[in-house]
C-alpha positions as CSV (number, residue, x, y, z in Angstrom):
1,X,0.0,0.0,0.0
2,X,1.5,3.3,-1.1
3,X,0.6,6.4,1.0
4,X,0.6,9.8,-0.5
5,X,0.5,13.0,1.6
6,X,0.0,16.4,0.0
7,X,1.0,19.7,1.6
8,X,1.6,23.3,0.6
9,X,-1.9,24.5,-0.2
10,X,-3.1,27.9,0.9
11,X,-4.6,31.2,-0.1
12,X,-3.0,33.5,-2.6
13,X,-4.1,36.4,-4.8
14,X,-4.4,36.3,-8.6
15,X,-1.0,36.1,-10.1
16,X,0.6,34.5,-7.1
17,X,2.5,31.3,-6.8
18,X,2.4,28.2,-4.7
19,X,4.3,25.0,-4.5
20,X,2.5,21.8,-3.6
21,X,4.3,18.7,-2.3
22,X,3.3,15.0,-2.5
23,X,5.4,12.9,-0.2
24,X,5.3,9.2,-1.0
25,X,5.8,6.3,1.5
26,X,8.2,4.5,-0.7
27,X,11.1,5.2,-3.0
28,X,10.2,6.9,-6.2
29,X,13.2,5.6,-8.0
30,X,13.0,1.9,-7.0
31,X,9.2,1.7,-6.1
32,X,8.7,-1.7,-4.6
33,X,5.0,-1.3,-5.5
34,X,5.9,-0.8,-9.1
35,X,4.6,2.8,-9.3
36,X,5.5,4.2,-12.7
37,X,3.8,7.6,-12.6
38,X,2.5,10.2,-10.2
39,X,0.0,12.9,-11.1
40,X,-1.7,15.9,-9.8
41,X,-5.5,16.3,-9.9
42,X,-7.7,19.1,-8.8
43,X,-11.4,19.4,-7.9
44,X,-12.9,22.9,-8.1
45,X,-16.0,23.6,-6.1
46,X,-19.1,21.7,-7.5
47,X,-17.0,20.3,-10.3
48,X,-15.6,16.9,-11.2
49,X,-12.0,16.1,-10.4
50,X,-9.7,16.6,-13.3
51,X,-6.1,15.6,-14.0
52,X,-3.7,18.4,-14.6
53,X,-0.1,17.1,-14.7
54,X,1.6,13.7,-14.7
55,X,5.2,12.7,-14.3
56,X,6.7,9.3,-15.4
57,X,8.8,8.6,-12.3
58,X,11.3,6.3,-14.1
59,X,12.3,9.0,-16.6
60,X,11.1,12.3,-15.0
61,X,9.1,13.1,-18.2
62,X,6.3,15.5,-17.4
63,X,3.0,16.0,-19.2
64,X,0.4,18.7,-18.7
65,X,-3.2,19.5,-19.4
66,X,-3.8,22.5,-21.6
67,X,-5.3,24.4,-18.7
68,X,-2.1,24.6,-16.8
69,X,0.7,24.2,-19.4
70,X,3.2,27.0,-19.2
71,X,2.1,28.0,-15.7
72,X,2.6,24.8,-13.7
73,X,5.6,22.5,-13.4
74,X,5.6,19.0,-12.1
75,X,8.9,17.6,-10.8
76,X,10.3,14.9,-8.5
77,X,13.0,14.7,-5.9
78,X,14.1,11.0,-5.7
79,X,16.1,11.7,-2.5
80,X,13.1,13.1,-0.7
81,X,10.6,10.7,-2.4
82,X,8.5,13.7,-3.2
83,X,6.7,15.0,-6.2
84,X,6.1,18.8,-6.5
85,X,3.7,21.0,-8.4
86,X,5.0,24.5,-8.8
87,X,2.2,26.8,-9.7
88,X,2.7,30.3,-11.1
89,X,0.3,33.0,-12.5
90,X,-2.5,31.6,-10.4
91,X,-6.1,32.5,-11.4
92,X,-9.3,32.2,-9.5
93,X,-10.3,29.3,-11.6
94,X,-7.3,27.4,-10.2
95,X,-9.2,27.2,-6.9
96,X,-9.9,23.7,-5.6
97,X,-8.7,20.8,-3.7
98,X,-5.5,19.4,-5.2
99,X,-4.8,15.7,-5.0
100,X,-1.8,13.6,-5.9
101,X,-2.2,10.1,-7.2
102,X,0.0,7.2,-8.3
103,X,-0.4,4.4,-10.8
104,X,1.4,1.3,-11.9
105,X,-0.1,1.4,-15.4
106,X,0.3,4.8,-16.9
107,X,-2.3,5.8,-19.4
108,X,-2.1,9.5,-19.9
109,X,-4.3,11.6,-22.3
110,X,-3.6,15.3,-22.7
111,X,-1.6,15.2,-19.5
112,X,-4.3,13.5,-17.5
113,X,-3.6,10.2,-15.8
114,X,-6.4,7.7,-16.0
115,X,-7.3,5.2,-13.2
116,X,-4.7,5.8,-10.6
117,X,-4.4,3.2,-7.9
118,X,-3.5,5.4,-4.9
119,X,-4.7,8.8,-3.8
120,X,-3.7,11.4,-1.2
121,X,-6.1,13.2,1.0
122,X,-5.9,16.5,-0.8
123,X,-4.8,20.1,0.0
124,X,-6.9,23.2,-0.6
125,X,-5.8,26.0,-2.9
126,X,-7.7,29.2,-3.0
127,X,-7.0,32.0,-5.4
128,X,-8.7,35.3,-4.8
129,X,-9.3,38.0,-7.3
């Protein structure tokens, strides 16, 4: 069982930045559970959860949804066993609960990971105008 713990959420004004962290309970580089990708999702109020960024943990290759491409950066620190989401130029529509998720089988469409196996508990991001 892989555990994921998000942190770094908070409240910022439009145009601000935040960095979210997703700490994993096992090594990203060796992954005894055979995790091959970790992704960030978000769920705005009264809206379905959507994938926004995915990283293939064996290679570090990132993929992004169009809504965040150019503003958000997903990265990993193998020493810290943590995946980050650096967010710049935040907009009110970026408001929501942000989750990280992990998968063994990585099917990614437009930066969105499908059917992850493990989920974190989420962290709230609020962007005010």
